[in-house]
C-alpha positions, 0 to 999 in steps of 0.5 A, spaced: 498 394 431 499 398 437 501 394 443 495 393 448 498 397 454 499 404 449 492 407 451 492 406 459 500 408 459 498 415 455 492 416 459 495 415 466 501 420 463 496 425 461 492 425 468 499 425 472 501 431 468 495 435 468 495 435 476 497 441 480 504 440 483 504 439 490 504 445 494 511 446 499 509 444 506 508 449 511 514 451 515 514 449 522 512 454 527 518 458 530 518 457 537 519 464 538 514 466 532 510 471 537 517 475 538 516 477 530 524 477 529 523 476 521 518 479 516 518 481 509 513 485 505 509 483 499 503 486 495 502 479 492 498 473 495 502 467 498 505 463 492 510 458 492 515 463 489 514 467 495 514 462 501 520 465 505 521 462 512 519 468 516 515 470 522 511 475 519 508 477 512 506 484 511 501 485 506 502 491 502 497 496 499 489 497 501 486 495 495 480 491 495 484 484 494 487 485 501 483 481 505 484 475 500 491 476 500 491 476 508 488 470 508 493 466 504 499 468 508 495 466 514 493 459 512 500 458 511 502 459 518 504 467 518 503 472 522 500 477 518 501 485 518 499 490 513 502 496 510 501 502 506 503 509 504 501 514 508 502 520 503 503 516 497 501 510 493 497 507 487 491 511 490 488 513 483 481 512 485 482 517 490 485 523 486 481 521 480 474 521 484 472 514 483 472 513 491 467 518 493 465 522 486 469 528 487 476 529 484 481 530 489 487 532 484 488 539 488 490 535 494 496 533 490 503 536 493 505 541 488 511 545 487 512 553 485 512 551 478 505 548 478 508 541 477 505 535 481 510 532 486 510 525 483 513 519 486 520 517 483 518 510 482 513 512 477 507 509 475 503 515 476 503 515 484 503 522 487 504 525 494 498 527 497 496 533 502 494 530 508 487 532 508 481 530 512 478 526 506 484 523 504 485 520 511 478 517 511 480 514 504 486 511 508 482 509 514 477 505 509 483 501 507 486 500 514 479 498 516 479 493 511 485 490 513 483 490 521 477 486 519 481 481 515 485 480 522 491 483 521 495 484 527 499 490 526 498 496 521 504 500 518 503 507 515 510 508 512 513 514 508 509 520 511 513 525 507 511 532 506 516 535 501 519 542 503 519 544 496 511 543 496 506 548 499 503 550 493 497 546 492 490 549 493 488 544 498 494 546 502 492 554 501 485 552 504 489 549 510 493 555 511 487 560 511 484 555 516 490 554 521 493 561 520 486 565 519 490 569 514 491 569 506 496 563 504 503 566 503 508 562 498 513 558 502 519 560 498 517 567 498 521 568 505 524 565 511 518 566 515 513 563 510 517 557 509 518 556 517 510 557 517 509 552 511 513 547 515 510 548 521 503 547 518 506 541 514 508 538 520 
């Protein structure tokens, strides 16, 4: 015969174990938090593992999850900025044409060999030529962050590589800027200088 306390004790333990663990308390606001002396960046929403005592959380990336990620950090008492790459990122929707229905792979920075300039971190991220449409794509993501109330925007790593300059988009920009046919940047010192001036 089971002891009479068995059922209530098991039920009580089951209920206790099924409850979510208590979230850590908010860090108290630093007296000089507005001076933004400490910060970190993350592509994740707030979670206890990333509960760092800093003034600013920088939400990385401009995908549609950005507003929700910003909200989670603000709710935990952080000032919130946003950051994204100005020349590269996981912008697959852009260069594969899912953003506006037009393929933009010809805007990827390209070497003389025809190889596309990929970010060394892997993952299929490429360095882009800063075309008008790419700027519009970035602006859409930045606006998403501004609408979510971020307090600052950081556009990082605006790299345009000296060994590139062979993308079709770059050739179009050369013709529009110099009013003459494109020249291979590695063809002469003058062509490299003019390519670099245009990239700048």
